[in-house]
C-alpha angles and dihedrals in degrees: 000000000000117000115252113262118244120222115220110204115229115256114270111259116250110260127192118235090208133029118256106271099200134262094290091065128065120249103284090202087073090070094098136096107311092019140093127337107255100236125172132186103275096030113139124205141179097039091324090296094125120051115193112229107162145001123258106176148294144232139191092279104029151020122226124213137183112236140178114239102219092201100051095025088225131123118253137177119245115204109194113195122212114266090242093051114132106264090213090058097054092039088055091049095051092043092054093045091051089051094052107077113214111299126174093237101042129074114259119224111217104173142340135201144152124255128189128223138163086276096056137265117332129197112225122201116199113208141156111289115256140182129244127310120262089243093056093050094043098048095042090055114092095236094040090238130126115235105278092225088068105040101082095049092042091053094047094047094045090054091046091050094053091045089054093049090051092047086057091049095250125139112199103211120173150212135261115260119233119256090248093055091050091054088050090053091253094299097130101046102072095178114052140138125311093299135098093291087067097046111085130194116240117222114219113260093343092148091060097047117122118232089251091055091045095054095040089054103037099023125233116309110282104231142170126192111250118235131177122242091225092058094242120132117273108256128223088263089079132050120248093243138030112228123206117221114243120270104274093210090059091049091048089061088065094050125100097196097270109139143186127210109226144179110060095173092119096033120121141178112262091232086059095047111178097256092147099046138051113254104229109218134164107262096228092062099028117127116231093255088058095044090053095039093239092162097177089062098047113112142101090333090069089057091048090053092049091047090053089054089048093054091057089052094047094055100032144049097249144021133285093235116054120218120121095204095034091244112181096221092048090050092052091048091050092049090054088053090055103035104025128228118011122236111270096236092070125076091004095286147008122301112214122234138138096218117230094207128227097297096108092042094055097035094094100041113137095240141102116273094256090052091050088058091049094049093046091050091048096048094043088061092046102049106056124137094238115065092211091057095056122100117250124250088249090055090050089050089054089058094056110117118235088239089068093053096056 
């Protein structure tokens, strides 16, 4: 007698609890235990000291809100981490920010505390309020170019900021972007590695704006009531309303080119180089020692490499390294085209290549001819296979033309 067949039901299809809210709103599915802090406009935290008045942005691991500090009467930014965020990561970030005394090109930490919600306990970092990232402005502009009135100052200050970090013994590091954010050209992940997604525009005197000035400039918060697709009531794990971040192009019009380097969650002191852990870095700006997980060689040189990639993005309409889906093998192949044969110790042997140089990558930069020569000379010294052969951030700073500092 044959044994009775057993029928295995097909897996239930994935169904969204909430409708997709657009690319100016965080993933609402992350409002669940372990996920985002459920903030609404009007929410108060930390003994009612901070009163949320607007949205600034979001990333894979956090949402960022504009709040009124009822003690100082100034505006601040509240960065709420997901409840399941790695404690070591946010402890490292706050430790590094405390170490870095106030500097005009580096994010300033004002306060930090924990806040509970239905989703768990969330770390909140209180910092100065800032505008959008360079990446958000660049890749939401039709020609994929930053406003030319900003690029010189942005480049000079980015270089100065990295030189300052290195003078303090800090290596910035970074995190991998999610696949979705890569397909969106890094628009969703506000806080990313040392590249233009982690360089934010400062808005003049934003901290001292009145609420009337804030709303007349940014407009009222753009909200939609959140509903569930199954018709059930929204639980306390989610906010009552989704809030779109402000239009970055509108905010960029207020900027003067002053920047801050942000997101120190993967930063480390050079004397504590991450020998025992993998430095997580976005593939498109990853130095070779990071791509090949050569941990003993990871240090300030990896930041210098990433900064060189960032300079090409700041002045141009694309990236230095070409790979639409940020595929590691494509990136390595493209680097061989630019730099020539790879050192033998990586990838089990040498990859052949003559190396065409950076000429084609800087050919279309939106700069005057003399500046093109300056940028090419800078970047050529920054993107070398061997970390020890790269120029230092201080040496790059010494190459900055006076015209960029004005």
